[in-house]
LOKOL-509290 format. One line per field, with one value per residue: residue number from 1; residue in three letters; x, y, z of N, C-alpha, C in turn. Coordinates in Angstrom, 1 decimal, always signed. Layout:
BEGIN
i NUM|...
aa ALA|...
npx X|...
npy Y|...
npz Z|...
capx X|...
capy Y|...
capz Z|...
cpx X|...
cpy Y|...
cpz Z|...
END
This chain:
BEGIN
i 1|2|3|4|5|6|7|8|9|10|11|12|13|14|15|16|17|18|19|20|21|22|23|24|25|26|27|28|29|30|31|32|33|34|35|36|37|38|39|40|41|42|43|44|45|46|47|48|49|50|51|52|53|54|55|56|57|58|59|60|61|62|63|64|65|66|67|68|69|70|71|72|73|74|75|76|77|78|79|80|81|82|83|84|85|86|87|88|89|90|91|92|93|94|95|96|97|98|99|100|101|102|103|104|105|106|107|108|109|110|111|112|113|114|115|116|117|118|119|120|121|122|123|124|125|126|127|128|129|130|131|132|133|134|135|136|137|138|139|140|141|142|143|144|145|146|147|148|149|150|151|152|153|154|155|156|157|158|159|160|161|162|163|164|165|166|167|168|169|170|171|172|173|174|175|176|177|178|179|180|181|182|183|184|185|186|187|188|189|190|191|192|193|194|195|196|197|198|199|200|201|202|203|204|205|206|207|208|209|210|211|212|213|214|215|216|217|218|219|220|221|222|223|224|225|226|227|228|229|230|231|232|233|234|235|236|237|238|239|240|241|242|243|244|245|246|247|248|249|250|251|252|253|254|255|256
aa MET|SER|VAL|SER|GLY|ASN|THR|VAL|ARG|GLN|LYS|GLY|THR|LEU|GLY|GLU|THR|VAL|ARG|SER|ILE|ALA|TRP|ALA|LEU|ILE|ILE|ALA|VAL|LEU|ILE|ARG|SER|PHE|VAL|VAL|GLN|PRO|PHE|ASN|ILE|PRO|SER|GLY|SER|MET|GLU|PRO|THR|LEU|LEU|VAL|GLY|ASP|TYR|LEU|PHE|VAL|SER|LYS|PHE|SER|TYR|GLY|PHE|SER|ARG|TYR|SER|LEU|PRO|PHE|SER|PRO|PRO|TRP|PHE|SER|GLY|ARG|ILE|PHE|PRO|SER|GLU|PRO|GLN|ARG|GLY|ASP|ILE|ALA|VAL|PHE|ARG|PRO|PRO|GLU|HIS|LEU|ALA|THR|ASP|TYR|ILE|LYS|ARG|ILE|ILE|GLY|LEU|PRO|GLY|ASP|ARG|ILE|GLN|VAL|VAL|ASP|GLY|VAL|VAL|LEU|ILE|ASN|GLY|LYS|LEU|VAL|GLY|ARG|GLU|ARG|ILE|ALA|ASP|PHE|ALA|GLY|GLU|ASP|PRO|CYS|SER|GLY|ARG|PRO|GLY|PRO|ARG|PRO|VAL|VAL|ARG|VAL|THR|GLN|TRP|ARG|GLU|THR|LEU|PRO|ASN|GLY|VAL|SER|TYR|ARG|THR|LEU|GLN|CYS|ARG|ALA|PHE|HIS|GLY|PHE|PRO|ASP|THR|THR|THR|VAL|TYR|THR|VAL|PRO|PRO|ARG|HIS|TYR|PHE|MET|MET|GLY|ASP|ASN|ARG|GLU|ASN|SER|GLU|ASP|SER|ARG|PHE|PRO|ASP|ILE|GLY|TYR|VAL|PRO|PHE|GLU|ASN|LEU|VAL|GLY|ARG|ALA|GLU|ILE|ILE|PHE|PHE|SER|VAL|LYS|GLY|PRO|ASP|ILE|TRP|GLN|VAL|TRP|ARG|TRP|PRO|TRP|THR|VAL|ARG|TRP|SER|ARG|LEU|PHE|GLU|THR|LEU|ARG
npx +27.1|+28.4|+31.6|+33.1|+35.1|+36.6|+37.2|+38.7|+41.1|+41.9|+42.6|+44.6|+46.5|+47.1|+48.3|+50.7|+51.9|+52.5|+54.1|+56.2|+57.4|+58.1|+60.2|+62.1|+62.8|+63.9|+66.1|+67.5|+68.3|+69.8|+71.9|+73.0|+73.9|+75.7|+77.1|+77.7|+77.7|+76.3|+78.0|+78.3|+80.4|+80.9|+82.8|+86.0|+88.3|+89.5|+90.2|+92.4|+91.5|+88.9|+86.1|+84.0|+80.6|+80.9|+79.7|+80.0|+80.5|+80.9|+82.7|+81.6|+82.6|+85.2|+87.1|+86.2|+83.4|+82.2|+80.6|+80.1|+79.9|+77.2|+73.8|+72.9|+74.8|+74.6|+75.2|+76.2|+78.2|+81.8|+85.0|+85.9|+84.2|+85.4|+88.0|+89.9|+93.1|+93.7|+95.0|+98.1|+97.5|+94.9|+91.5|+89.4|+86.3|+85.4|+84.7|+85.5|+86.9|+86.1|+83.8|+81.6|+79.1|+79.4|+80.5|+83.7|+85.9|+89.1|+92.6|+94.6|+97.3|+99.3|+100.2|+99.7|+102.0|+103.8|+105.7|+104.8|+105.5|+105.2|+107.0|+107.5|+105.4|+106.0|+105.8|+106.8|+107.5|+108.3|+110.8|+111.6|+111.4|+108.5|+108.1|+107.6|+106.7|+106.7|+104.0|+101.9|+100.0|+96.9|+93.7|+90.8|+87.6|+87.8|+89.8|+90.7|+89.2|+87.2|+84.5|+81.1|+78.9|+79.0|+82.2|+85.1|+87.2|+90.5|+94.1|+96.2|+99.0|+100.3|+101.1|+102.6|+102.3|+103.9|+103.5|+105.4|+104.6|+104.0|+101.6|+100.1|+99.2|+97.7|+98.3|+97.3|+98.6|+97.6|+98.6|+101.6|+102.5|+104.4|+104.5|+102.4|+99.6|+101.6|+104.0|+104.8|+104.8|+106.3|+104.2|+103.2|+101.8|+99.4|+98.9|+96.7|+95.5|+95.1|+96.5|+95.2|+95.1|+94.0|+94.1|+94.2|+96.0|+96.5|+94.0|+92.3|+91.0|+92.2|+94.0|+96.3|+95.1|+94.0|+91.3|+90.5|+92.5|+94.3|+92.8|+90.8|+90.9|+88.4|+86.7|+86.6|+84.7|+84.3|+85.8|+86.5|+85.5|+84.5|+83.5|+80.3|+78.6|+78.7|+78.5|+78.3|+77.5|+74.9|+72.7|+71.7|+69.2|+68.5|+67.7|+67.4|+69.6|+71.6|+73.0|+74.8|+76.1|+76.8|+79.7|+80.8|+83.2|+84.1|+82.4|+81.9|+84.5|+87.3|+88.7|+90.9
npy -30.3|-30.1|-30.0|-28.9|-30.7|-29.4|-26.9|-27.9|-28.8|-26.2|-24.9|-26.7|-26.5|-23.7|-23.7|-25.5|-23.6|-21.5|-22.7|-23.6|-21.2|-20.3|-22.1|-21.5|-19.0|-19.4|-21.1|-19.4|-17.2|-18.8|-19.6|-17.0|-16.3|-18.1|-19.3|-18.1|-14.4|-11.7|-8.9|-5.6|-3.2|+0.1|+2.1|+3.3|+2.2|-0.1|-0.5|-1.6|-4.1|-4.5|-3.1|-0.2|-1.2|-3.8|-7.0|-9.2|-12.4|-13.1|-15.3|-16.7|-18.4|-18.8|-17.7|-18.6|-18.0|-15.0|-12.5|-10.6|-11.9|-12.4|-11.7|-8.4|-8.4|-9.8|-9.6|-12.2|-13.8|-13.5|-13.2|-15.9|-18.7|-21.9|-20.9|-19.7|-18.8|-15.8|-15.2|-13.6|-11.2|-11.9|-10.8|-9.1|-8.6|-6.5|-4.9|-1.9|-0.9|+1.6|+2.1|+0.3|-0.3|-0.3|-2.0|-2.7|-3.2|-4.4|-5.3|-7.6|-6.8|-6.7|-8.9|-10.2|-8.8|-8.1|-5.4|-2.7|-0.4|+2.6|+3.8|+6.4|+5.4|+2.8|-0.4|-1.7|-4.5|-5.7|-4.3|-5.0|-4.5|-4.9|-6.7|-4.9|-4.1|-2.1|-1.9|-2.0|+0.9|+1.4|+1.5|+2.9|+3.8|+6.8|+6.2|+8.1|+10.4|+10.2|+10.8|+10.4|+8.7|+8.9|+8.6|+10.0|+8.2|+7.3|+7.2|+5.5|+5.3|+2.2|-0.5|-3.9|-5.8|-8.0|-10.1|-11.3|-14.1|-14.9|-14.0|-12.1|-9.0|-6.2|-2.6|+0.9|+4.1|+7.0|+9.6|+11.2|+11.5|+13.6|+13.1|+11.9|+10.0|+8.2|+8.1|+6.8|+6.4|+3.7|+1.2|-1.2|-4.2|-5.2|-8.3|-10.6|-8.9|-7.1|-5.6|-3.4|-2.5|-0.7|-1.4|+0.8|+3.0|+5.8|+6.5|+5.5|+4.8|+3.4|+1.0|+2.8|+5.2|+6.8|+6.4|+4.2|+2.2|-0.7|-3.7|-6.0|-9.6|-10.6|-8.8|-9.4|-10.2|-11.8|-13.5|-12.4|-14.0|-14.5|-12.7|-12.3|-10.7|-7.7|-4.4|-1.4|+2.0|+3.5|+2.0|-1.2|-2.3|-1.4|-3.1|-3.2|-1.7|-3.5|-5.1|-3.2|-2.2|-4.2|-5.6|-8.1|-9.7|-9.8|-11.4|-14.0|-14.2|-15.3|-14.5|-15.3
npz +124.8|+121.6|+119.8|+116.8|+114.6|+113.2|+114.4|+116.8|+115.4|+114.3|+116.7|+117.7|+115.6|+116.0|+118.6|+118.1|+116.3|+117.9|+119.8|+118.3|+117.4|+120.0|+120.6|+118.5|+119.2|+121.7|+121.0|+119.3|+121.0|+122.8|+121.0|+120.3|+122.7|+123.5|+121.4|+118.6|+117.7|+115.9|+114.5|+113.5|+111.7|+112.4|+112.0|+110.9|+112.2|+112.2|+109.6|+107.0|+107.3|+108.3|+107.0|+107.0|+107.2|+107.1|+108.1|+110.9|+112.2|+115.5|+117.6|+120.5|+122.4|+122.2|+124.0|+126.3|+128.6|+129.9|+131.9|+130.2|+127.8|+127.7|+127.0|+128.0|+130.1|+132.8|+136.3|+137.3|+137.9|+138.2|+136.4|+134.2|+132.6|+131.5|+130.5|+127.9|+126.6|+124.9|+121.7|+120.4|+117.9|+117.4|+116.5|+118.3|+119.9|+122.7|+125.9|+127.1|+130.3|+130.9|+129.5|+129.5|+128.4|+125.8|+122.7|+121.5|+118.8|+118.2|+117.5|+119.1|+120.5|+122.6|+125.2|+128.7|+130.8|+128.7|+127.3|+125.7|+123.0|+120.9|+118.4|+116.1|+114.5|+114.4|+116.0|+119.0|+120.7|+123.8|+123.5|+120.9|+117.6|+115.7|+112.9|+109.8|+106.5|+103.4|+101.4|+98.5|+98.0|+99.9|+98.3|+98.2|+99.7|+101.5|+104.4|+106.4|+107.1|+108.9|+108.8|+108.8|+106.2|+102.7|+101.2|+99.6|+97.1|+97.7|+97.9|+100.2|+102.6|+103.1|+105.1|+105.7|+108.5|+110.8|+113.4|+116.3|+116.7|+114.1|+113.0|+110.4|+108.8|+107.4|+107.7|+108.0|+107.3|+107.8|+108.3|+109.4|+112.6|+114.8|+117.5|+119.9|+118.4|+117.2|+118.5|+121.6|+125.2|+127.1|+127.7|+130.1|+130.4|+132.4|+134.6|+133.4|+131.6|+128.4|+125.4|+123.1|+119.6|+116.8|+113.4|+111.6|+112.1|+113.0|+113.3|+115.4|+118.2|+121.0|+123.0|+123.6|+124.4|+127.4|+128.3|+127.1|+127.5|+129.2|+128.6|+130.6|+130.9|+131.5|+130.2|+127.5|+124.8|+122.6|+119.7|+116.5|+113.7|+110.9|+108.1|+107.1|+105.6|+103.5|+102.9|+101.0|+102.1|+104.2|+104.8|+105.2|+104.6|+102.1|+99.8|+97.1|+96.1|+96.4|+94.2|+93.4|+95.7|+97.5|+98.8|+97.1|+96.9|+99.6|+101.1|+103.3|+104.0|+105.9|+109.2|+110.5
capx +27.6|+29.4|+32.6|+33.3|+36.5|+37.5|+37.5|+39.7|+42.1|+42.4|+43.1|+45.8|+47.4|+47.6|+49.1|+51.7|+52.5|+53.2|+55.3|+57.3|+58.0|+58.9|+61.3|+62.8|+63.4|+64.8|+67.3|+68.3|+68.8|+71.0|+73.0|+73.6|+74.6|+76.8|+77.9|+78.2|+76.7|+76.6|+78.3|+78.5|+81.5|+80.3|+83.8|+87.0|+89.4|+90.2|+90.6|+91.8|+91.1|+87.6|+85.5|+82.6|+79.6|+81.1|+78.9|+80.8|+80.2|+82.0|+82.6|+81.3|+83.2|+86.6|+88.0|+85.4|+82.4|+82.1|+79.2|+80.0|+79.5|+75.9|+73.1|+72.6|+75.9|+74.0|+76.3|+75.9|+79.5|+83.1|+85.9|+85.5|+83.9|+85.9|+88.6|+91.1|+94.0|+93.6|+96.5|+98.4|+97.0|+93.4|+90.6|+88.4|+85.4|+85.6|+84.0|+86.5|+86.5|+85.3|+82.7|+81.1|+77.7|+79.8|+81.3|+84.7|+86.8|+90.5|+93.4|+95.3|+98.9|+100.0|+99.7|+100.0|+103.4|+104.4|+105.9|+104.3|+105.6|+105.0|+107.9|+107.6|+104.5|+106.4|+105.3|+107.9|+107.1|+109.4|+112.0|+111.9|+110.6|+107.5|+108.2|+106.9|+107.3|+105.9|+103.4|+101.2|+98.8|+95.4|+93.0|+89.4|+86.9|+88.9|+89.8|+91.3|+88.5|+86.4|+83.3|+80.0|+78.2|+79.8|+83.6|+85.8|+88.1|+91.7|+95.0|+96.7|+100.1|+99.8|+102.2|+102.3|+103.0|+104.0|+103.9|+106.4|+104.0|+103.7|+100.3|+100.4|+98.0|+97.9|+98.0|+97.4|+99.3|+97.0|+99.5|+102.7|+102.6|+105.8|+104.1|+101.2|+99.8|+102.7|+105.2|+104.2|+105.5|+106.2|+103.1|+103.5|+100.4|+99.1|+98.5|+95.3|+95.0|+95.5|+96.7|+94.5|+95.2|+93.4|+95.0|+94.1|+96.8|+96.2|+92.5|+91.9|+90.9|+92.6|+94.7|+97.0|+94.3|+93.6|+89.8|+90.4|+93.4|+94.3|+91.4|+90.8|+90.4|+86.9|+85.9|+86.6|+83.3|+84.6|+86.9|+85.9|+85.7|+84.2|+82.6|+79.1|+78.0|+79.5|+77.8|+78.7|+76.4|+74.4|+71.5|+71.7|+67.9|+68.1|+68.0|+67.3|+70.9|+72.6|+73.8|+75.9|+76.5|+77.4|+81.1|+80.7|+84.4|+84.3|+81.5|+82.5|+86.1|+87.7|+89.5|+92.0
capy -29.4|-30.7|-29.0|-29.5|-31.4|-28.1|-26.0|-28.5|-28.7|-24.9|-24.6|-27.3|-25.8|-22.4|-24.0|-25.9|-22.4|-20.6|-23.7|-23.6|-19.8|-20.1|-22.8|-20.9|-17.6|-19.9|-21.5|-18.2|-16.7|-19.6|-19.5|-15.6|-16.1|-19.1|-19.7|-16.8|-13.2|-10.8|-7.5|-4.7|-2.4|+1.4|+3.0|+2.8|+2.0|-1.4|-0.6|-2.0|-5.3|-4.6|-2.0|+0.2|-1.9|-5.3|-7.8|-10.4|-13.4|-13.4|-16.5|-16.2|-19.7|-18.9|-17.3|-18.9|-17.1|-14.1|-11.8|-9.6|-12.7|-12.9|-10.5|-7.6|-8.6|-9.9|-9.7|-13.4|-14.3|-12.9|-14.1|-16.4|-20.1|-22.6|-19.9|-20.1|-17.6|-15.3|-15.3|-12.3|-10.9|-12.2|-9.5|-9.3|-7.6|-6.3|-3.9|-1.2|-0.7|+3.0|+2.2|-1.1|-0.5|-0.2|-3.0|-2.2|-4.4|-4.2|-6.4|-8.0|-6.7|-7.1|-10.0|-9.8|-8.8|-7.3|-3.9|-2.2|+1.1|+2.8|+4.9|+7.0|+4.7|+1.3|-1.0|-2.3|-5.5|-6.1|-3.7|-5.5|-3.9|-5.7|-6.6|-4.2|-3.7|-1.2|-2.6|-1.1|+1.8|+1.1|+2.4|+2.8|+4.9|+7.4|+5.8|+8.9|+11.5|+9.9|+11.4|+9.5|+9.0|+8.6|+9.2|+9.9|+7.2|+7.9|+6.4|+5.8|+4.5|+0.9|-1.7|-5.4|-5.9|-9.4|-10.1|-12.4|-15.4|-14.9|-13.4|-11.0|-8.2|-4.8|-1.5|+2.1|+5.2|+8.2|+10.8|+10.9|+12.5|+13.5|+12.8|+10.9|+8.4|+7.5|+7.9|+6.7|+5.9|+2.3|+0.5|-2.5|-4.8|-5.8|-9.6|-10.9|-7.7|-7.1|-4.3|-3.5|-1.5|-0.8|-1.4|+2.2|+3.4|+7.2|+6.7|+4.3|+4.9|+2.0|+1.0|+3.8|+6.2|+6.4|+6.2|+2.7|+1.5|-2.2|-4.4|-7.2|-10.8|-10.7|-7.9|-9.7|-10.8|-12.9|-13.5|-12.2|-15.3|-14.5|-11.6|-13.0|-9.7|-6.4|-3.4|+0.2|+2.9|+3.4|+1.2|-2.7|-2.8|-0.9|-4.3|-2.8|-1.4|-4.7|-5.4|-2.4|-1.8|-5.3|-6.1|-9.6|-10.4|-10.0|-12.2|-15.5|-14.0|-15.6|-13.4|-16.1
capz +123.8|+120.8|+119.3|+115.6|+114.4|+112.5|+115.6|+117.4|+114.4|+114.2|+118.0|+117.6|+114.6|+116.6|+119.6|+117.5|+115.8|+119.1|+120.4|+117.3|+117.5|+121.1|+120.6|+117.6|+120.0|+122.7|+120.3|+118.9|+122.2|+123.2|+119.9|+120.4|+124.0|+123.8|+120.0|+117.8|+117.7|+114.7|+114.7|+112.2|+111.7|+112.0|+111.9|+110.1|+113.1|+111.7|+108.1|+105.8|+107.6|+108.4|+106.5|+107.4|+106.4|+107.2|+109.2|+111.2|+113.2|+116.6|+118.4|+122.1|+123.3|+121.9|+125.3|+127.5|+129.0|+131.1|+132.1|+129.2|+126.7|+127.9|+126.8|+129.1|+130.9|+134.1|+137.2|+138.1|+138.3|+137.8|+135.8|+132.9|+132.6|+130.5|+129.9|+126.9|+126.4|+123.7|+121.0|+119.9|+116.6|+117.5|+116.3|+119.4|+120.7|+124.1|+126.6|+127.8|+131.7|+131.1|+128.5|+129.7|+127.6|+124.3|+122.3|+120.5|+118.2|+117.7|+117.4|+120.4|+120.4|+123.7|+126.3|+129.9|+131.1|+127.6|+127.3|+124.3|+122.7|+119.4|+117.9|+114.8|+113.9|+114.5|+117.3|+119.8|+121.7|+124.7|+123.3|+119.7|+116.5|+114.9|+111.5|+109.0|+105.2|+102.8|+100.4|+97.6|+98.6|+100.0|+97.4|+98.4|+100.3|+102.4|+105.9|+107.3|+107.2|+110.2|+108.7|+108.3|+105.0|+101.5|+101.4|+98.3|+97.0|+97.9|+98.1|+101.6|+102.8|+103.7|+105.6|+106.3|+109.9|+111.1|+114.9|+116.7|+116.4|+112.7|+112.4|+109.4|+108.5|+106.7|+108.6|+107.4|+108.0|+107.2|+108.3|+110.2|+113.9|+115.5|+118.9|+120.1|+118.9|+116.6|+119.4|+123.0|+126.3|+127.4|+128.3|+130.6|+130.3|+133.8|+134.5|+133.1|+130.7|+127.1|+124.8|+121.8|+118.9|+115.6|+112.2|+110.9|+113.3|+113.4|+113.3|+116.2|+119.8|+121.4|+124.5|+123.8|+125.0|+128.7|+128.5|+126.7|+128.5|+129.3|+128.8|+131.4|+130.3|+131.7|+129.4|+126.2|+124.5|+121.8|+118.8|+115.2|+112.8|+109.5|+107.4|+106.5|+104.7|+103.5|+102.0|+101.2|+102.4|+105.6|+105.1|+104.6|+104.2|+100.7|+99.1|+95.7|+95.7|+96.8|+93.2|+93.2|+97.0|+98.4|+98.4|+97.0|+97.2|+101.1|+101.8|+103.8|+104.3|+107.4|+109.8|+111.2
cpx +28.6|+30.4|+33.0|+34.8|+37.4|+38.0|+38.8|+41.0|+42.8|+43.2|+44.7|+47.0|+48.0|+48.5|+50.5|+52.6|+53.3|+54.2|+56.6|+58.1|+58.8|+60.0|+62.3|+63.5|+64.3|+66.2|+68.1|+69.0|+70.0|+72.2|+73.8|+74.4|+75.8|+77.6|+78.5|+77.1|+77.3|+76.9|+78.4|+79.6|+80.9|+81.4|+84.9|+88.4|+90.2|+90.5|+92.2|+91.3|+89.7|+87.0|+84.2|+81.6|+79.8|+80.2|+79.7|+80.1|+81.2|+81.7|+82.6|+82.0|+84.7|+87.6|+87.2|+84.3|+82.6|+80.8|+79.0|+79.8|+77.9|+75.0|+72.7|+73.8|+75.4|+75.3|+76.3|+77.1|+80.7|+83.9|+85.3|+85.2|+84.6|+87.0|+89.9|+91.8|+93.8|+95.1|+96.9|+98.1|+95.6|+92.7|+89.5|+87.5|+85.5|+84.9|+85.2|+86.1|+85.7|+84.2|+82.1|+79.9|+78.2|+80.8|+82.4|+85.3|+87.9|+91.3|+94.3|+96.8|+99.7|+99.4|+100.1|+101.5|+104.2|+104.6|+105.6|+104.7|+105.4|+106.1|+107.9|+106.6|+104.9|+106.2|+106.5|+107.2|+108.3|+110.7|+112.3|+111.0|+109.7|+107.8|+107.3|+107.4|+106.2|+105.2|+102.7|+100.1|+97.6|+94.6|+91.6|+88.8|+87.7|+88.7|+90.4|+90.4|+87.6|+85.0|+82.3|+79.5|+79.4|+81.2|+84.3|+86.9|+89.4|+92.8|+96.0|+97.8|+99.8|+101.1|+101.6|+103.1|+102.8|+104.5|+104.7|+105.9|+103.6|+102.4|+100.6|+99.1|+98.4|+97.4|+98.0|+98.1|+98.6|+97.9|+100.6|+102.7|+103.9|+105.7|+103.1|+100.3|+100.8|+103.9|+104.5|+105.2|+105.4|+105.1|+103.3|+102.1|+100.4|+98.7|+97.0|+94.6|+95.7|+95.6|+96.3|+94.9|+94.4|+94.3|+95.0|+94.7|+96.4|+94.7|+91.7|+92.0|+90.9|+93.3|+95.8|+96.5|+94.0|+92.0|+89.5|+91.3|+93.6|+92.9|+91.5|+90.3|+89.0|+86.2|+85.9|+85.2|+83.5|+85.7|+86.1|+86.4|+85.5|+83.2|+81.5|+78.5|+78.8|+78.8|+78.2|+77.4|+75.8|+73.3|+71.5|+70.4|+67.6|+68.6|+68.2|+68.8|+71.9|+73.5|+74.9|+76.7|+77.1|+78.8|+81.2|+82.1|+84.7|+83.4|+82.1|+84.0|+86.4|+88.6|+90.5|+93.2
cpy -30.1|-29.6|-29.7|-29.9|-30.1|-27.2|-26.6|-28.4|-27.4|-24.5|-25.4|-26.8|-24.5|-22.6|-24.5|-24.7|-21.7|-21.5|-23.5|-22.1|-19.6|-20.8|-22.2|-19.8|-18.4|-20.3|-20.2|-17.6|-17.6|-19.5|-18.1|-15.6|-16.9|-19.5|-18.6|-15.7|-12.3|-9.6|-6.8|-3.7|-0.8|+2.4|+2.3|+2.5|+0.8|-1.7|-0.9|-3.5|-5.7|-3.1|-1.5|-0.6|-3.2|-5.7|-8.9|-11.2|-13.5|-14.5|-16.2|-17.4|-19.7|-18.6|-17.8|-17.9|-16.2|-13.4|-10.9|-10.5|-12.9|-11.5|-9.7|-7.7|-8.8|-10.3|-10.9|-14.0|-13.5|-13.8|-14.6|-18.0|-20.7|-21.7|-20.5|-18.8|-17.1|-15.4|-13.8|-12.2|-11.3|-10.8|-9.9|-8.1|-7.6|-5.0|-3.0|-0.8|+0.8|+3.1|+0.7|-1.2|-0.3|-1.3|-2.3|-3.4|-3.9|-5.5|-6.6|-7.9|-7.1|-8.1|-9.5|-10.0|-8.1|-6.0|-3.6|-0.7|+1.4|+4.0|+5.2|+6.0|+3.1|+0.7|-1.8|-3.3|-6.0|-5.7|-4.1|-5.0|-5.0|-5.5|-5.7|-3.8|-2.9|-2.0|-1.5|-0.4|+1.1|+2.0|+2.0|+4.0|+5.6|+6.9|+6.7|+10.1|+11.3|+10.4|+10.4|+9.8|+8.6|+9.4|+9.0|+8.8|+7.8|+6.8|+6.7|+4.9|+3.2|+0.0|-3.0|-5.4|-7.5|-9.4|-11.3|-13.9|-15.7|-14.5|-12.1|-10.3|-6.9|-3.7|-0.4|+3.2|+6.5|+9.3|+10.4|+12.0|+12.4|+13.1|+11.7|+11.0|+7.7|+7.4|+8.0|+6.5|+4.5|+1.9|-0.9|-3.1|-5.6|-7.3|-9.7|-9.6|-8.0|-5.7|-4.4|-2.4|-1.8|-0.7|-0.1|+3.0|+4.9|+7.5|+5.7|+4.7|+3.5|+2.1|+2.0|+5.1|+5.8|+6.0|+4.7|+1.8|+0.1|-2.8|-5.8|-8.5|-10.9|-10.1|-8.3|-10.5|-11.9|-12.6|-13.4|-13.5|-14.9|-13.3|-12.2|-12.0|-8.5|-5.6|-2.1|+1.0|+2.6|+2.4|-0.2|-3.0|-2.3|-2.1|-4.1|-2.1|-2.4|-4.9|-4.4|-2.0|-2.9|-5.6|-7.6|-10.4|-10.6|-11.0|-13.7|-15.3|-14.2|-14.5|-14.1|-16.3
cpz +122.9|+120.2|+117.9|+115.5|+113.9|+113.5|+116.4|+116.6|+114.4|+115.6|+118.2|+116.8|+115.3|+117.7|+119.1|+116.9|+117.0|+119.8|+119.4|+117.3|+118.8|+121.3|+119.6|+118.4|+121.0|+122.1|+119.9|+119.9|+122.7|+122.1|+120.0|+121.7|+124.2|+122.6|+119.3|+118.0|+116.6|+115.3|+113.5|+112.6|+111.3|+111.8|+111.4|+111.0|+112.7|+110.3|+107.9|+106.1|+107.7|+107.9|+107.0|+106.5|+106.5|+108.3|+109.5|+112.2|+114.3|+117.5|+119.9|+122.9|+123.1|+123.2|+126.4|+127.8|+130.0|+131.0|+130.8|+127.8|+126.6|+127.6|+128.1|+130.3|+132.5|+135.1|+138.2|+138.5|+137.8|+137.1|+134.6|+133.3|+131.4|+129.9|+128.9|+126.6|+125.0|+123.0|+120.6|+118.3|+116.5|+117.3|+117.4|+119.7|+122.3|+124.6|+127.5|+129.2|+131.9|+130.3|+128.4|+128.8|+126.1|+123.9|+121.3|+119.9|+117.7|+117.7|+118.7|+120.0|+121.5|+124.8|+127.7|+130.1|+130.0|+128.0|+125.9|+124.2|+121.2|+119.4|+116.5|+113.8|+113.9|+115.7|+117.7|+120.8|+122.6|+124.1|+121.7|+118.8|+115.9|+113.6|+110.6|+107.6|+104.6|+101.7|+99.5|+98.4|+98.8|+99.2|+97.7|+99.2|+101.5|+103.9|+106.8|+107.7|+108.6|+110.1|+108.3|+106.9|+103.9|+101.6|+100.0|+98.2|+97.0|+97.9|+99.4|+101.7|+103.5|+104.0|+105.7|+107.6|+110.2|+112.7|+115.1|+116.5|+114.9|+112.1|+111.7|+108.9|+108.0|+107.9|+107.6|+108.1|+107.3|+107.1|+109.5|+111.5|+114.4|+116.8|+118.9|+119.1|+118.3|+117.5|+120.8|+123.8|+126.4|+128.1|+128.9|+131.0|+131.6|+133.7|+134.3|+132.2|+129.4|+126.3|+123.5|+121.1|+117.4|+114.4|+111.4|+112.2|+113.8|+113.4|+114.2|+117.7|+120.4|+122.7|+124.7|+124.4|+126.4|+129.1|+127.8|+127.5|+128.2|+129.5|+129.5|+130.6|+130.4|+130.7|+127.9|+125.9|+123.6|+120.7|+117.4|+114.3|+111.4|+109.2|+106.7|+105.4|+104.7|+102.5|+102.2|+101.4|+103.7|+105.9|+104.5|+104.1|+102.8|+99.7|+97.5|+95.1|+95.8|+95.4|+92.8|+94.6|+97.8|+97.8|+98.3|+97.2|+98.8|+101.7|+102.1|+104.0|+105.7|+107.9|+110.7|+110.3
END
């Protein structure tokens, strides 16, 4: 029985296509597992630094690898491989011990052994006030409502905070509380744990709250590096709206 050359070529082309797709999938999984992973921002807890609708690349190797760095968090090992210590002021993705299926993103404020307290909205690290100066109000979509969907444009009190290592960023003060969370007890960060806070101080569920608490080093997923896309509104796939909804000035903005 003879086989035409055309049939052989078709089978060869199909096999090459399948192999190419398989290799592309393998490479994509390896990159996502060990190099960078995309995340999007669904809430305003890190405003004004990160806005709802920002899309980020998070470095998976910045702190070394743990089970939470890998897809599905397989329990193959504990601790971290090739560990590298986080720096105060890093914006990190992590899994709280009480919410291991959920990724959170906050700023690292307290390092192991630190004593952290908030008094009338001002952060103290080891008994010393963190530098804070009043700057022009934040003007943009309401970061204080906490409601999904379109938000009105408002003005909100804004501060520039500078940590002891020189890392500087903006924080918001939506309202002043006479008690928690603007005034807290002293938190002593355990060894190999970190104290996380959102930049939108009155609208951030972070280490001040018992269900988040101190974050073990092992539970850090990675460090946020760059905003690769940013869009207003709930649906990134509405491409016909991009000329008006994409925040063009935020594209490729670094976060270090």
